[in-house]
C-alpha positions, 0 to 999 in steps of 0.5 A, spaced: 599 420 616 601 420 623 603 428 626 609 426 626 609 425 619 606 431 618 610 435 622 617 432 618 613 434 611 612 441 614 618 441 616 621 440 608 616 445 605 621 450 609 626 448 605 622 448 598 620 455 600 627 458 601 629 454 594 623 458 589 625 464 593 617 463 595 618 467 602 611 469 602 610 463 603 613 463 611 606 466 612 602 459 611 609 455 615 611 460 621 608 463 627 607 470 624 612 473 629 617 467 626 615 468 619 618 475 619 624 474 623 624 468 617 624 473 611 629 478 614 634 472 614 633 468 609 633 475 605 639 478 608 642 470 606 639 470 599 643 477 597 649 474 599 648 467 596 643 468 590 642 461 589 642 458 595 638 452 595 638 446 600 635 441 604 633 436 610 637 431 610 634 427 615 629 428 620 627 425 626 620 427 630 617 425 636 611 429 638 611 436 636 618 436 635 622 435 628 630 435 629 633 434 622 640 435 618 640 441 613 645 442 608 645 448 604 649 451 599 650 457 595 656 462 591 658 467 596 656 473 591 655 479 597 657 481 603 655 476 608 658 477 615 663 482 614 665 478 608 667 481 601 664 477 596 669 472 594 666 468 588 666 461 592 661 456 593 659 455 601 657 450 603 652 451 610 651 444 615 648 444 621 643 442 625 635 444 626 630 443 632 623 446 630 616 446 635 610 445 630 603 447 633 597 447 630 600 446 623 605 452 624 612 452 626 612 457 633 619 456 635 626 453 632 633 452 633 639 452 628 646 451 629 650 452 623 658 450 623 661 456 620 667 456 624 672 456 618 668 462 615 669 466 621 677 464 621 676 467 613 674 473 616 679 474 622 685 472 616 681 478 611 681 483 617 689 481 619 691 482 612 686 488 612 690 491 618 698 489 615 696 492 608 693 499 612 699 499 616 704 498 611 701 504 607 702 508 613 709 506 613 711 508 606 707 515 607 710 517 613 717 515 609 715 519 602 713 525 608 719 524 612 724 524 606 721 530 603 722 534 610 728 539 609 734 535 613 736 542 616 733 549 618 737 555 614 741 559 619 740 567 618 743 573 622 737 576 627 733 572 624 729 564 628 726 560 624 723 555 628 719 549 624 714 544 628 711 537 625 707 532 628 704 527 624 697 525 625 696 516 625 693 517 618 698 521 616 697 527 611 699 531 607 702 537 610 709 539 608 714 545 609 721 547 605 726 552 604 729 554 598 735 559 598 735 564 593 739 570 590 741 575 594 740 572 600 734 571 600 730 565 603 724 562 600 719 559 605 713 555 604 707 551 608 702 547 605 697 541 605 695 535 600 688 533 601 687 526 603 691 521 607 696 515 607 699 515 600 696 518 596 696 525 600 704 523 600 705 523 593 701 529 591 705 532 596 711 530 595 710 531 587 708 539 589 714 540 593 718 538 587 715 543 583 715 549 588 722 547 589 724 547 581 720 553 580 723 556 586 730 556 584 728 561 577 726 566 584 720 568 581 715 572 584 711 567 589 705 569 585 709 567 579 711 561 582 704 558 584 701 560 577 707 555 574 706 551 580 698 550 579 698 549 571 703 543 571 700 540 577 692 540 574 695 535 569 699 531 574 694 529 581 688 526 581 681 530 579 679 529 586 685 532 589 689 539 591 694 542 595 693 548 599 700 553 600 702 559 602 710 562 599 714 567 601 720 570 599 724 573 605 730 578 605 733 577 611 738 584 610 731 589 610 726 584 613 722 585 606 717 579 605 713 578 599 708 573 599 702 569 595 697 564 598 693 558 593 687 558 599 692 556 605 690 558 612 691 565 613 699 566 616 699 571 623 703 577 623 706 579 630 707 586 631 706 591 637 699 592 636 698 585 635 696 580 630 695 581 623 693 577 618 697 576 611 691 575 607 693 574 599 687 571 594 689 565 590 685 558 588 689 551 592 694 548 587 691 544 582 684 544 582 684 549 575 689 551 570 690 559 569 689 561 575 693 566 577 695 568 584 694 576 588 702 577 591 702 581 597 707 584 601 710 587 609 716 588 613 718 585 619 722 590 624 725 587 630 721 583 634 716 581 629 715 574 628 710 570 623 707 564 624 704 559 618 701 553 619 696 547 617 689 546 619 691 540 623 691 546 629 686 550 628 680 544 626 682 539 633 677 538 637 675 538 644 672 532 647 666 536 646 666 538 639 669 544 640 674 546 635 681 549 637 679 555 631 682 561 628 679 566 632 682 563 639 688 562 635 689 570 633 688 572 640 694 567 643 699 569 637 697 577 639 699 575 646 704 572 645 708 573 639 713 575 641 715 569 645 721 566 642 719 559 643 711 560 640 710 554 637 712 549 643 707 555 647 701 554 642 702 546 642 701 545 650 695 550 649 693 545 644 693 539 648 691 543 655 684 544 650 683 538 647 685 534 654 687 527 655 686 521 651 686 527 645 686 523 637 690 527 633 686 527 627 690 531 622 697 533 621 699 538 625 705 544 622 707 550 625 713 554 622 715 561 626 719 566 624 722 572 628 726 577 627 730 578 633 729 585 637 735 589 637 
């Protein structure tokens, strides 16, 4: 047998080893470095195409070079080139040139035409982007429809909500409930997650809160009843944090309860005070109770309710805006009539240019006018 025929036979043995799944045979067919490279490549292909098989259908040899037309086939059952499994039969066609020295392949050049598969991947990416954008559009629509259309007007009180959604819409919400005797229910909350699931859970929680609050029950009882309903109404891996308060605008009396939400701050002459009340997030466990507390907002006092999108924002070095910074700012500037706008300016200064908002940001300031 001529040297050229031996080289062609060596090249054919590569296809035979691939068809048998005998990757160890590559140690006999290739130089050591090339053998390891082939093992990794074929193992990856075999994971995606377990029945991968084929042959050199045409071979031409000249000196120490062997050129061949490759045709391999396999069923696409695993991820490959970023493409999810399709279950389709793929055909790999291409050309290969190998150089043989001392009975082993020491160099190879392989060109396989997968242009249609790359186009398929691009098409999948376009469809996925369109799906994500559509989901975001739906989520934004649900969230915007759930926000109050009007801000309550109370004599000697200023109520200033601020809401800025992130690109990946979260589950922030706020609302106002007109109650008996001129009282006002105020809620700020956040459903876990992003996109449509978070928006749907948020909308469900808001509707339940609004329905239960209309009975003018105390805040702790409202959260208890809403929690028991949400437990059976939302996915097991989701929950809602919220702070619910009832304001009597004539006396400044504010009764409140908290379901695992970030602690609001009240600004008095002596600084910023946290409004603490114990309670688990809504929707986690049935039968939970919610501690109820009270505070009186005197003339010139203000309260800040907010979501974690503010305190959990990061600067370019990875530092969080954080609760201590927020409390200090409220203590120093709580008397400002535009506290929400001031805090957002401080946030933008903190995060710097090019900041990509990580989560929804909701701020709600409640201020009693000074005499």
